[in-house]
matplotlib code that plots the C-alpha trace (Angstrom):
import matplotlib.pyplot as plt

x = [-22.3, -19.8, -16.7, -13.5, -10.8, -7.2, -6.7, -3.4, -3.4, 0.2, -1.2, -1.6, 1.8, 4.1, 7.0, 6.7, 7.4, 4.8, 3.6, 7.0, 7.8, 4.4, 3.9, 7.2, 5.1, 2.4, 2.4, 3.1, 6.0, 8.7, 9.9, 10.0, 8.4, 6.8, 6.0, 8.2, 8.2, 9.1, 10.1, 8.7, 11.3, 14.3, 15.2, 11.5, 9.6, 10.3, 6.8, 6.7, 3.9, 3.7, 4.1, 2.0, 1.0, -2.2, -3.6, -4.5, -7.4, -5.1, -1.7, 1.5, 3.5, 1.5, 1.0, 4.8, 5.5, 6.4, 6.7, 2.9, 3.7, 1.7, -1.9, -4.7, -7.3, -11.2, -11.6, -8.8, -5.6, -2.4, -0.5, 3.1, 4.9, 4.7, 7.9, 8.1, 7.0, 9.3, 12.5, 13.9, 14.0, 12.6, 10.3, 7.7, 9.8, 10.6, 6.8, 4.8, 3.8, 3.9, 7.2, 6.7, 7.4, 11.1, 13.3, 15.1, 18.2, 18.2, 14.7, 15.1, 11.8, 9.7, 8.3, 5.5, 2.5, -0.5, -2.8, -2.1, -4.4, -4.4, -5.9, -8.4, -9.9, -11.6, -12.3, -9.1, -7.5, -4.2, -1.0, -0.7, -3.4, -3.7, -1.0, -1.0, -1.6, -2.2, -4.5, -2.5, -3.2, -7.3, -8.9, -12.6, -15.5, -16.4, -19.1, -16.2, -13.9, -17.0, -17.7, -14.2, -12.0, -12.1, -10.2, -11.6, -10.5, -9.3, -8.3, -7.7, -4.2, -3.2, 0.4, 1.5, -1.6, -2.3, -5.2, -4.8, -7.2, -6.7, -8.2, -6.4, -7.4, -5.2, -7.0, -6.3, -8.0, -11.8, -12.7, -9.9, -11.0, -8.1, -4.0, -2.1, 1.4, 3.9, 7.0, 7.3, 6.8, 3.6, 2.7, 4.5, 6.4, 4.6, 1.2, 2.1, 3.4, 0.5, -1.8, 0.1, -0.3, -4.2, -5.0, -3.5, -5.0]
y = [-5.3, -3.6, -5.2, -5.3, -3.4, -1.9, 1.1, 2.7, 5.2, 6.8, 8.6, 5.3, 3.8, 2.8, 1.8, -2.0, -3.6, -6.3, -6.4, -6.5, -9.4, -11.1, -10.1, -12.3, -15.3, -15.2, -18.5, -17.3, -14.9, -18.2, -16.1, -12.5, -9.5, -7.5, -4.5, -1.8, 0.7, 4.4, 7.1, 10.1, 13.0, 11.8, 15.4, 16.3, 13.1, 9.9, 9.3, 6.0, 4.5, 1.1, 1.1, -1.6, -2.1, 0.5, -1.5, 1.1, 0.4, 1.1, -0.2, 1.7, -1.2, -3.6, -0.9, -0.3, -4.5, -5.7, -9.2, -8.8, -10.6, -8.5, -8.9, -7.4, -10.1, -9.5, -7.6, -5.3, -7.1, -6.2, -9.7, -10.2, -10.6, -13.9, -16.0, -17.1, -13.9, -11.7, -10.7, -8.2, -4.9, -2.8, -0.5, -1.8, 0.1, 3.4, 3.3, 2.8, 6.5, 5.2, 3.4, -0.1, -2.6, -3.9, -6.1, -8.9, -10.3, -13.4, -14.4, -12.5, -11.2, -7.7, -8.8, -6.6, -6.7, -8.9, -7.9, -11.5, -12.7, -16.2, -15.3, -12.2, -13.9, -16.4, -14.1, -13.5, -10.5, -9.8, -10.8, -7.4, -6.2, -9.1, -8.1, -4.2, -3.1, 0.0, -0.8, 1.8, -1.4, -1.9, -4.5, -3.8, -2.3, 1.8, 1.4, 0.0, 3.1, 5.7, 4.5, 3.9, 6.5, 10.4, 10.7, 10.5, 7.8, 8.8, 7.0, 8.9, 10.8, 13.5, 12.8, 16.0, 15.7, 12.4, 10.9, 7.3, 5.5, 2.7, -0.3, 0.6, 3.9, 6.5, 7.8, 11.7, 14.6, 15.2, 17.1, 15.8, 13.8, 13.1, 13.6, 16.2, 14.7, 16.8, 14.4, 10.5, 9.8, 7.5, 11.0, 14.4, 14.0, 17.0, 16.0, 13.1, 15.2, 17.6, 14.4, 12.8, 16.3, 16.2, 13.3, 13.4, 16.5]
z = [4.3, 2.3, 0.7, 3.1, 1.6, 3.0, 4.8, 5.7, 8.5, 9.1, 12.4, 14.0, 13.1, 15.9, 13.9, 15.6, 12.3, 12.9, 10.0, 7.8, 9.8, 9.5, 5.8, 5.3, 6.8, 4.4, 3.0, -0.7, 0.2, 1.0, 4.1, 2.0, 3.3, 0.5, 2.5, 4.7, 7.0, 5.7, 8.2, 7.2, 7.8, 10.0, 11.2, 12.4, 13.5, 14.1, 12.2, 10.6, 8.1, 6.3, 2.7, 1.1, -2.9, -3.5, -6.0, -8.8, -10.8, -13.9, -12.5, -14.4, -13.6, -15.6, -18.3, -19.0, -18.5, -21.4, -20.6, -19.5, -16.4, -14.1, -13.6, -12.1, -10.4, -11.0, -7.7, -8.5, -6.8, -8.5, -8.2, -8.2, -11.4, -12.6, -12.3, -15.8, -17.5, -15.6, -17.3, -14.8, -16.5, -13.8, -15.8, -12.9, -10.2, -11.8, -13.2, -10.0, -8.6, -5.0, -5.1, -4.4, -6.3, -6.1, -8.0, -6.4, -8.0, -5.9, -7.0, -10.7, -10.4, -9.5, -6.3, -4.4, -1.5, -3.4, -0.9, 0.5, -2.4, -1.2, 2.3, 0.9, -2.1, 0.8, 3.3, 5.7, 6.2, 4.9, 7.2, 7.9, 9.1, 11.4, 13.6, 13.5, 17.5, 16.6, 13.5, 10.9, 8.9, 8.9, 6.7, 7.1, 5.6, 4.9, 7.7, 10.0, 9.0, 9.4, 13.0, 14.3, 12.4, 12.6, 9.4, 6.0, 3.8, 0.0, -2.9, -5.3, -6.0, -8.1, -9.9, -12.0, -14.5, -13.7, -11.4, -9.9, -8.4, -5.7, -3.8, -0.7, 0.4, 2.8, 5.9, 5.6, 8.0, 7.4, 4.1, 2.0, -1.3, -3.4, -2.6, -4.7, -4.9, -6.0, -5.3, -6.7, -3.1, -1.2, -0.1, 0.6, 3.6, 4.8, 4.3, 6.7, 9.2, 9.5, 9.2, 12.3, 14.3, 13.5, 14.4, 17.9, 18.5]

ax = plt.figure().add_subplot(projection="3d")
ax.plot(x, y, z, "-o")
ax.set_aspect("equal")
plt.show()
């Protein structure tokens, strides 16, 4: 059996916020949710998508951190900044191509989805994946995805001339092998709207 990974399927998101609430209940999150829902294009659709850290193979947030406060585990999870090292400069916030890290003044620290590493490192699902009623967030194997989904999981994104590969995969229509992102957002809004239409047909 292959390694379990996190898959995000925007076409299945129903905007219930269960994942956001569950994230705040993770034992290491101190009551704070490290993910959020994004409304894709308010004027055209009510479609939402969960926004989690994509856990890049070569994380820009860590590369620009002057305090070396952001670490990547050997199995690819990019951690929230280390509290004793984080200086609150927000370089990571501006560098992330997916717009994930947030600086929280109350904690004086950058915080973001850490893949519930206290859970996933011992074989449990991330909190968000345990409660998603539509399985817009799924923690499973490539075999499970191939059997139960119509789309294609991708983990390669092109931002301008830079290719970013990630541990987390985004479900896209069949035949898609990577996503060219023309703006600094998780994906182009038009792509998500099209994705929702294609997979609902």
